N, C-alpha and C positions, 0 to 999 in steps of 0.2 A: 458439295453438290446437294446435300440434304437441305442446307440453309437456303440455297438458291431455289429449290423446289418449294420450300415453306413460304418464302417471300412471294413466289409466283402465285401460289394458292391464295395467300392473303390479298394480293393485288387483284386477283380475279374476283374474289368475294366482295371486295369493296366496290369494284367496277359493276358487278351484277346488282349490288344493293342500290347503287346510284341509278342504274338503268331502270330498275323496278320503280324507283321513286319518280323518274321522268316519264315512264309509261303511264303512270297514273293520270297525268295531264296531257299526254301526247295526242289525244283526239282533238284538242283545241289548239289552233294555230293562229297567232296574231297575223292578220293579213293587211292591216293598215301600216302606214309609215311608223317606224320606231319612234320618231319624234312625237307622234300622237300618244303612244303609250307613256312616254315620259311626261307629257302634258297632263294626262289623266292621273298619273302617280302624284305629281305635285299638287294637283287639285284635291285629290283624296286626302293627302296629308294636311294640306292647309285648311281643309274643312273639318279636320279632326275626326275623320270617319274611321280611322284605324288607330288603335292604341291612343285614342284621344289626341292624335297628332304627335305623339311622343315616339317618333321613329326616325331613324337615320334615312334620308332620302336615297342614298346610294344602296343601302341594304334592301330597302323596299322595292326599288327599281330592279335590282338583281333578282329578288323574289318573283316579281311579275315576269321578268325575262325567263326564269326557270319554268314558271307555270305555262308559258306560251312557247317554250323551247326556242328562244332566240337570245342571242348575245347582244347586249345593249351598249356596253362600254361606258364611257364617261357621260353620265346624264347631265352634268353641269354644262357641257358643250351644247347640248340640245336646249337646255333651259336658257342659256345666253342668247342663242339664236331666236328663241321664242320671245324673250324679253325685249330684244332690240329690233324686231321686225316692225315694219310699218303696217298699218291696217290693224285688223283684229289680231291681238296677241294670243287669243285663246280660240282660234278658228276651229279646232277639233271639238272643243267643248260646245261651241255654238252649233256645230254640225250634229252632235249628239242630241242636243235640245230639240232641234228642228226635226230630226228623225223620230224621236219619241213622241213629239206632239203630233206629227203626221200619222203615226200609227194610232194614237188615241182618236184622232179625227176620223180615220177609216173605221175604227171599231164603233165609234158613235154612229156613223152613217149606216153601218151594217145593222146596228141595234134599232135604229129608227125606221128602217125599211121593212 
């Protein structure tokens, strides 16, 4: 019975530790499609923005999922769909570019007025 109680306390401590870690990021929630986060992750690693590109994609995607409190699963499935779709294969990255440029344009307009 004592062993059972000790194991319970250990499990609770590990669970609480993990919950505290997740609460650190819990105010940020990924609200776009999961495939968009995977596209971003691949781009970040291919551009060597993290660890000079020396990182395992699955581990990096899992890290991003933990940051945004979502379960991503097999990122290779998302990557395959992205790679084989017709039209822009990097639609999310193009959307990011347009959004950032639009903000810069708005800020320039404010500055010139």
